[in-house]
C-alpha positions as CSV (number, residue, x, y, z in Angstrom):
1,M,7.6,30.6,46.7
2,A,6.3,30.3,50.3
3,D,5.1,33.9,50.2
4,Q,3.2,33.2,46.9
5,Q,1.6,30.1,48.4
6,S,0.6,32.1,51.5
7,D,-0.9,34.9,49.3
8,S,-2.8,32.3,47.3
9,G,-4.2,30.6,50.4
10,N,-5.3,34.0,51.8
11,E,-7.0,34.9,48.5
12,A,-9.0,31.7,48.7
13,R,-10.0,32.4,52.3
14,Q,-10.9,36.0,51.5
15,S,-12.9,34.9,48.4
16,F,-14.9,32.3,50.5
17,L,-15.4,34.8,53.3
18,A,-16.6,37.5,50.9
19,R,-19.1,35.1,49.4
20,Q,-20.4,34.2,52.9
21,L,-20.6,37.9,53.8
22,L,-22.7,38.5,50.7
23,L,-25.0,35.7,51.6
24,D,-25.3,36.9,55.2
25,T,-26.1,40.5,54.0
26,T,-28.8,39.3,51.5
27,K,-30.3,37.1,54.2
28,N,-30.3,40.1,56.6
29,A,-32.0,42.2,54.0
30,F,-34.9,39.8,53.5
31,Q,-35.2,39.3,57.3
32,Q,-35.5,43.0,57.6
33,L,-38.2,43.0,55.0
34,S,-40.0,40.2,56.9
35,G,-39.8,42.3,60.1
36,L,-41.2,45.4,58.3
37,L,-44.2,43.4,56.9
38,K,-44.9,41.9,60.3
39,N,-45.1,45.3,62.0
40,V,-46.9,47.3,59.4
41,S,-50.3,46.1,60.6
42,L,-49.3,47.1,64.2
43,Y,-48.2,50.7,63.7
44,P,-49.2,53.6,61.5
45,A,-46.9,54.5,58.5
46,S,-45.5,57.5,60.4
47,H,-44.6,55.6,63.5
48,P,-40.9,56.0,64.5
49,Y,-40.4,52.2,65.0
50,L,-41.7,51.4,61.5
51,I,-39.6,54.1,60.0
52,S,-36.5,52.8,61.8
53,L,-37.1,49.3,60.4
54,A,-37.4,50.7,56.9
55,E,-34.3,52.8,57.4
56,K,-32.2,49.8,58.5
57,M,-33.3,47.8,55.4
58,T,-32.6,50.9,53.2
59,V,-29.0,50.9,54.4
60,T,-28.6,47.1,53.7
61,I,-30.1,47.4,50.2
62,E,-28.0,50.5,49.4
63,G,-24.9,48.5,50.4
64,L,-25.9,45.7,48.0
65,L,-26.6,48.2,45.3
66,Q,-22.9,49.3,45.2
67,G,-21.7,48.3,41.8
68,R,-25.1,46.9,40.7
69,E,-27.9,48.2,38.6
70,D,-30.5,46.6,40.9
71,V,-30.9,44.2,43.8
72,T,-33.2,41.4,42.9
73,F,-34.5,38.5,44.9
74,Y,-36.2,35.5,43.2
75,F,-38.4,32.8,44.8
76,V,-38.1,29.4,43.0
77,H,-39.5,26.1,44.5
78,G,-39.2,27.3,48.0
79,E,-35.7,28.8,47.6
80,L,-34.6,32.4,47.8
81,F,-32.1,33.5,45.2
82,F,-29.9,36.6,44.9
83,E,-28.1,36.7,41.6
84,I,-26.8,33.1,41.2
85,H,-26.7,32.5,45.0
86,S,-29.1,30.4,47.0
87,V,-29.7,32.4,50.2
88,P,-30.1,30.7,53.6
89,I,-33.7,31.0,54.9
90,D,-35.3,30.7,58.3
91,E,-38.9,30.1,59.3
92,N,-39.8,33.8,59.1
93,T,-38.2,34.2,55.7
94,A,-40.1,31.1,54.5
95,L,-43.4,32.5,55.7
96,L,-42.7,35.8,53.9
97,M,-42.0,33.8,50.7
98,E,-45.3,32.1,51.1
99,L,-46.9,35.6,51.4
100,F,-45.4,36.5,48.0
101,A,-46.4,33.2,46.5
102,D,-50.0,33.7,47.6
103,R,-49.9,36.9,45.5
104,D,-48.3,35.2,42.5
105,I,-45.1,37.1,43.0
106,G,-41.9,35.4,41.9
107,G,-39.4,38.1,42.5
108,I,-38.7,41.6,43.9
109,A,-36.2,44.2,42.6
110,F,-34.9,47.3,44.3
111,K,-33.7,50.1,42.0
112,P,-31.3,52.9,42.9
113,G,-33.2,55.8,44.4
114,F,-35.8,53.8,46.3
115,T,-36.8,55.4,49.6
116,T,-37.9,54.3,53.1
117,E,-41.3,55.7,52.2
118,E,-41.6,53.3,49.3
119,L,-40.6,50.4,51.5
120,I,-43.3,51.2,54.0
121,K,-45.9,51.6,51.1
122,L,-44.8,48.2,49.8
123,A,-45.3,46.7,53.2
124,I,-48.8,48.2,53.5
125,L,-49.6,46.9,50.0
126,M,-48.5,43.4,50.9
127,S,-50.7,43.5,54.0
128,K,-53.8,43.9,51.8
129,E,-55.9,41.1,50.4
130,P,-53.8,38.8,48.1
131,A,-56.2,39.5,45.2
132,V,-55.0,43.1,45.0
133,L,-51.7,42.0,43.6
134,K,-52.6,38.6,42.3
135,E,-55.4,39.7,40.0
136,G,-54.3,43.3,39.2
137,N,-51.6,44.7,36.9
138,I,-48.5,44.8,39.1
139,T,-47.0,47.9,37.4
140,E,-50.3,49.8,37.7
141,V,-50.8,48.8,41.3
142,L,-47.3,49.9,42.3
143,A,-47.7,53.2,40.4
144,G,-51.0,53.8,42.1
145,E,-49.2,53.4,45.5
146,E,-46.5,55.8,44.3
147,I,-43.9,53.0,44.4
148,F,-41.5,53.7,41.4
149,H,-38.2,52.2,42.5
150,I,-39.3,48.7,43.6
151,E,-40.5,46.2,41.1
152,L,-42.5,42.9,41.6
153,H,-42.3,40.1,39.1
154,R,-44.7,37.4,38.3
155,S,-43.6,33.8,38.7
156,V,-44.5,33.1,35.1
157,V,-41.9,35.6,34.0
158,L,-39.2,33.6,35.7
159,I,-40.3,30.4,33.9
160,E,-40.2,32.2,30.6
161,K,-36.7,33.6,31.3
162,K,-35.5,30.1,32.2
163,S,-36.9,28.7,28.9
164,E,-35.2,31.5,26.9
165,S,-31.9,30.9,28.7
166,K,-32.0,27.2,27.6
167,K,-32.8,28.2,24.0
168,T,-29.8,30.5,23.7
169,K,-27.5,27.7,24.9
170,E,-28.7,24.8,22.8
171,G,-25.6,24.9,20.7
172,E,-23.3,24.2,23.7
173,K,-22.3,20.7,24.6
174,K,-24.0,18.9,27.4
175,P,-22.0,18.0,30.6
176,E,-21.9,14.3,29.7
177,E,-20.5,15.2,26.2
178,L,-17.8,17.4,27.8
179,F,-17.0,14.5,30.2
180,K,-16.5,12.1,27.2
181,D,-14.4,14.6,25.4
182,A,-12.2,15.0,28.4
183,I,-11.9,11.2,28.7
184,E,-10.8,10.9,25.1
185,A,-8.3,13.8,25.4
186,I,-6.6,12.5,28.6
187,K,-6.6,9.0,27.1
188,V,-4.4,10.2,24.2
189,I,-2.1,12.1,26.7
190,V,-1.7,9.1,28.9
191,Q,-1.0,6.8,25.9
192,N,1.7,9.3,24.6
193,A,3.2,9.5,28.1
194,Q,3.4,5.7,28.2
195,L,5.1,5.6,24.8
196,N,7.5,8.5,25.7
197,K,5.9,10.5,22.8
198,A,5.5,14.3,22.7
199,I,2.3,15.4,24.4
200,N,0.1,18.0,22.7
201,M,-2.2,19.9,25.0
202,R,-4.3,21.7,22.4
203,K,-7.3,19.4,22.5
204,M,-7.2,19.3,26.3
205,N,-7.0,23.1,26.6
206,M,-10.1,23.4,24.6
207,V,-12.0,20.8,26.6
208,I,-11.0,22.4,29.9
209,Q,-12.1,25.8,28.8
210,S,-15.5,24.4,27.7
211,M,-15.8,22.7,31.1
212,V,-15.1,25.9,32.9
213,D,-17.8,27.6,30.9
214,S,-20.2,24.8,31.8
215,I,-19.3,25.1,35.5
216,N,-19.9,28.9,35.4
217,D,-23.2,28.3,33.8
218,N,-24.4,25.4,35.9
219,R,-21.9,24.0,38.4
220,D,-24.2,21.3,39.7
221,A,-24.8,19.8,36.2
222,L,-21.2,19.1,35.5
223,V,-20.4,18.0,39.1
224,G,-23.3,15.6,38.8
225,V,-21.6,13.8,36.0
226,T,-18.8,12.9,38.4
227,G,-21.3,10.9,40.4
228,V,-21.6,8.4,37.5
229,K,-18.9,5.9,38.3
230,M,-17.1,4.1,35.5
231,H,-15.9,0.5,36.1
232,D,-14.1,0.1,32.8
233,Q,-12.2,3.4,32.6
234,H,-11.9,4.3,36.3
235,T,-8.3,5.5,36.1
236,L,-9.1,8.0,33.3
237,A,-12.4,8.9,35.0
238,H,-10.6,9.6,38.2
239,L,-8.4,12.2,36.4
240,V,-11.4,13.9,34.8
241,N,-13.5,13.8,38.0
242,T,-10.7,15.3,40.1
243,S,-10.3,18.1,37.6
244,I,-14.1,18.9,37.5
245,L,-14.3,18.9,41.3
246,A,-11.2,21.1,41.6
247,M,-12.5,23.6,39.0
248,A,-15.9,23.6,40.7
249,L,-14.4,24.4,44.0
250,A,-12.3,27.2,42.5
251,S,-15.4,28.6,40.8
252,F,-17.3,28.4,44.1
253,L,-14.4,30.4,45.6
254,S,-14.8,33.0,42.8
255,F,-11.4,32.4,41.2
256,E,-10.8,34.2,38.0
257,K,-11.6,32.2,34.9
258,K,-7.9,31.9,33.8
259,Q,-7.0,30.6,37.3
260,V,-9.8,28.0,37.1
261,I,-8.5,26.8,33.7
262,A,-5.0,26.6,34.9
263,L,-6.1,24.6,37.9
264,G,-8.3,22.3,35.7
265,L,-5.2,21.5,33.6
266,A,-3.1,20.8,36.6
267,A,-5.7,18.6,38.2
268,I,-6.3,16.4,35.1
269,L,-2.6,15.8,34.9
270,H,-2.0,15.3,38.7
271,D,-1.6,11.5,38.4
272,V,0.0,11.3,35.0
273,G,3.1,9.9,36.7
274,K,1.3,6.6,37.3
275,V,2.1,5.6,33.8
276,R,5.5,4.8,35.1
277,V,4.0,2.4,37.7
278,S,3.2,-1.2,36.7
279,S,-0.5,-1.7,35.9
280,E,-0.4,-4.8,38.1
281,I,0.5,-2.7,41.1
282,I,-2.1,0.0,40.2
283,N,-4.9,-2.6,39.9
284,K,-3.8,-4.9,42.7
285,P,-6.7,-5.6,45.1
286,D,-4.5,-6.8,47.9
287,L,-2.2,-4.8,50.2
288,L,1.0,-3.6,48.5
289,T,4.4,-4.7,49.5
290,P,7.0,-2.1,50.7
291,E,8.7,-2.4,47.3
292,E,5.4,-1.8,45.5
293,W,4.6,1.2,47.8
294,E,8.0,2.6,47.0
295,S,7.1,2.4,43.3
296,V,3.7,4.1,43.8
297,E,5.2,6.9,45.9
298,R,7.5,7.8,43.0
299,H,4.5,8.8,40.8
300,P,4.4,12.5,41.9
301,I,8.1,12.8,40.9
302,E,7.6,11.0,37.6
303,G,4.5,13.1,36.9
304,A,6.4,16.4,37.4
305,L,9.2,15.1,35.1
306,I,6.7,14.2,32.4
307,I,4.9,17.6,32.6
308,S,8.2,19.4,32.5
309,D,8.6,18.2,28.9
310,I,5.2,19.4,27.8
311,Q,5.2,22.6,25.8
312,G,2.9,25.5,26.5
313,I,1.5,24.4,29.9
314,T,1.6,26.3,33.2
315,K,4.4,25.4,35.6
316,M,1.8,25.0,38.3
317,A,0.8,21.7,36.7
318,M,4.3,20.4,37.4
319,V,4.1,21.8,41.0
320,T,0.7,20.2,41.6
321,A,1.7,16.8,40.3
322,F,4.7,16.9,42.6
323,E,2.9,18.2,45.7
324,H,-0.6,16.6,45.6
325,H,0.4,13.9,48.1
326,Q,2.4,16.1,50.4
327,H,-0.3,16.4,53.0
328,G,-0.6,14.5,56.3
329,G,2.9,15.4,57.6
330,A,5.1,12.4,57.9
331,H,2.6,10.3,55.9
332,G,2.8,12.6,52.8
333,Y,5.1,12.0,49.9
334,P,7.6,12.7,48.4
335,Q,9.3,13.9,51.5
336,T,11.4,17.0,51.1
337,D,13.6,19.2,53.2
338,G,12.2,22.4,54.6
339,T,8.7,23.5,55.8
340,A,7.2,25.0,52.7
341,R,3.4,24.4,52.5
342,Q,1.6,23.0,49.5
343,H,0.6,25.5,46.9
344,L,-3.1,26.4,46.9
345,F,-3.6,24.5,43.6
346,S,-2.0,21.4,45.2
347,Q,-4.2,21.8,48.3
348,I,-7.3,21.9,46.2
349,V,-6.3,19.0,44.0
350,S,-5.4,17.0,47.1
351,L,-8.8,17.5,48.5
352,A,-10.7,16.8,45.2
353,D,-8.5,13.7,44.7
354,A,-9.3,12.4,48.2
355,Y,-13.0,12.9,47.8
356,E,-13.1,11.3,44.4
357,V,-11.1,8.2,45.6
358,L,-13.4,7.7,48.5
359,T,-16.6,8.0,46.4
360,A,-15.4,6.0,43.4
361,V,-15.5,2.3,42.5
362,R,-12.1,0.7,42.9
363,V,-10.7,-2.9,42.7
364,Y,-9.8,-2.8,46.4
365,Y,-13.4,-2.3,47.7
366,K,-16.7,-3.4,46.4
367,A,-18.8,-0.2,46.8
368,P,-18.2,3.5,47.2
369,M,-18.2,4.9,50.7
370,P,-21.6,6.6,51.6
371,S,-21.5,10.3,51.0
372,D,-22.1,11.2,54.7
373,E,-19.2,9.0,55.7
374,V,-17.0,10.7,53.1
375,I,-17.9,14.1,54.5
376,R,-17.1,13.0,58.0
377,A,-13.7,11.6,56.8
378,L,-12.8,15.0,55.2
379,V,-14.0,17.0,58.3
380,K,-11.8,14.7,60.5
381,K,-8.7,15.6,58.5
382,R,-9.3,19.4,58.2
383,G,-6.5,21.3,59.7
384,S,-4.1,18.4,59.3
385,D,-4.2,16.8,55.9
386,F,-6.4,19.5,54.4
387,D,-6.8,23.2,54.8
388,A,-9.8,23.8,57.1
389,T,-11.2,26.7,55.0
390,L,-11.0,24.6,51.8
391,V,-12.8,21.7,53.5
392,K,-15.6,23.9,54.6
393,A,-16.0,25.5,51.2
394,F,-15.8,22.1,49.5
395,I,-18.6,20.7,51.7
396,N,-20.7,23.8,51.1
397,M,-20.3,23.3,47.4
398,I,-20.7,19.5,47.2
399,G,-23.4,19.2,50.0
400,I,-24.0,16.5,52.6
401,F,-26.0,14.7,49.9
402,P,-24.1,15.2,46.6
403,I,-25.7,15.3,43.2
404,G,-26.9,11.8,42.3
405,T,-27.7,10.7,45.9
406,L,-31.0,8.8,46.3
407,L,-33.1,10.0,49.3
408,K,-36.0,8.5,51.1
409,L,-38.5,11.3,52.0
410,S,-41.0,11.6,54.8
411,S,-43.7,11.9,52.2
412,G,-43.0,8.3,51.2
413,E,-41.4,9.6,47.9
414,I,-38.0,8.9,46.6
415,G,-35.9,11.8,45.4
416,L,-32.7,12.1,43.4
417,V,-30.5,15.0,44.4
418,V,-30.1,17.3,41.3
419,H,-29.0,20.6,42.9
420,Q,-27.6,21.9,46.1
421,T,-29.4,24.7,48.1
422,S,-28.3,27.1,50.8
423,D,-29.1,24.4,53.3
424,L,-26.7,21.5,53.1
425,M,-29.3,19.1,54.6
426,R,-32.1,20.2,52.1
427,P,-31.1,19.9,48.5
428,R,-33.3,20.1,45.4
429,V,-34.5,16.7,44.2
430,L,-36.2,15.0,41.2
431,L,-39.0,12.9,42.4
432,L,-38.7,9.3,41.0
433,T,-41.8,7.2,40.3
434,K,-41.0,5.0,37.3
435,F,-37.2,4.6,37.7
436,D,-36.8,4.3,33.9
437,G,-35.3,7.7,33.2
438,S,-38.5,9.3,32.0
439,E,-38.7,11.5,35.0
440,K,-35.8,13.5,33.7
441,E,-38.1,15.1,31.1
442,S,-41.5,14.8,32.7
443,G,-40.8,14.4,36.5
444,E,-41.4,16.9,39.2
445,E,-38.4,18.7,40.7
446,V,-38.9,20.1,44.2
447,S,-36.8,21.8,46.8
448,L,-36.7,20.3,50.3
449,L,-36.6,23.9,51.5
450,E,-40.3,24.3,50.5
451,M,-42.5,25.1,53.5
452,T,-46.2,25.4,54.1
453,A,-47.6,27.0,57.3
454,G,-44.1,27.3,58.6
455,K,-43.2,23.6,58.3
456,H,-41.2,21.8,55.7
457,K,-43.2,19.8,53.2
458,R,-40.7,17.0,53.0
459,D,-37.9,15.8,55.3
460,I,-35.1,13.3,54.6
461,T,-35.5,10.0,56.4
462,G,-32.6,8.1,54.9
463,T,-30.5,7.4,51.8
464,I,-30.8,4.5,49.3
465,D,-27.8,2.7,47.7
466,S,-28.5,2.8,44.0
467,H,-26.5,-0.4,43.4
468,T,-28.3,-2.4,46.0
469,A,-31.7,-1.0,44.8
470,N,-30.7,-1.6,41.2
471,I,-31.6,1.9,40.2
472,N,-29.6,3.3,37.3
473,I,-28.9,6.9,38.2
474,K,-26.7,7.4,35.1
475,Q,-29.8,7.8,33.0
476,Y,-30.8,10.9,35.1
477,L,-27.4,12.6,35.3
478,E,-26.5,12.3,31.6
């Protein structure tokens, strides 16, 4: 068991590191392109230095082409994308993206068989007046320069593709609908557990699978729903939110779909043992007595026992329910003999559970902890309560300013975080002007990565408490 846990933990680290390596490689490729374009006006096409720059980029792109039909970069709202990944950018990369934008170029694709000569020809073409590419037929212009294995795409093509993508998925349920389905499904399970009735997981299995599909399609959209805090059903919402966050992290770490589903089921049942704890204790706003704490600390055991009687569910759900509070050394519970580490599933659920508790509305404190304070709390406990690699990956996924955070911008505008980018301090935001929800359909969405003349267009100057400001963010996230 210990060996399996170690293997699972190593897989998570390797998956995370592989993703970081991919991002570093794609960033390096674009930096090399930036260097090539900067120097093409200084040296003739046959100069050894220019050729060496092109050769280095060729090696990088050929490495990325392994197992791929092409290597394509897209430029959207000041962000650089490779496949589904937002690639970190620096000032030089941002200036290069502006160069493409000036020529109405929204993407560049490298096909197998491209040569260093074609790279140099592309650099020379990009150094010409913007009108050459902006006003001309891109395919004809590239062919005229004998560039056959590198493609340039107009920005409008990207917009059309985005619209087509939405049309093909109109039949799928929206994130808020999946959230409500999950609430209803876990509500039935909890009620049956309270009444000692048989628990059927069929409905929950279907909901979890649908949520995994939603996460794989647009992780930020479903994670954003967890930012809408429920006062009336906070216990059920906690289970669903923890499950979503755990699955989102697993997806971020490139877990296989069946593993993400199994983790989602384990996470949504992690606190089911609390049905054996008095509701007066669960909802008590004051400090618990030692006897009351003893009752609470039995819920992982009770949860494992309840799950052990459920037919057709992975045993990992039972393990996760039992282990999800066994972090923090002597402070963890239930205490057991031996030194076995928490299973990877339990570690992920522990982390998601802690984050959700700190950001949620509870009877024992009036308002959620600010997101930046939550992140600091998690960082403080990395390596002790939580695995350091998982904490880093979770923060990279959730961002310093999670979905649903209201930001004050240097432009005087107010932005609602709707997506994360490669820069944790510069998310994508929806600019709010009317605060009535209408901006969701007609408002402007911008990336805080956007730059002009080498400087960011907008900076974050602070955050706004939506409760204090009486701004209903739910209308934007649903």
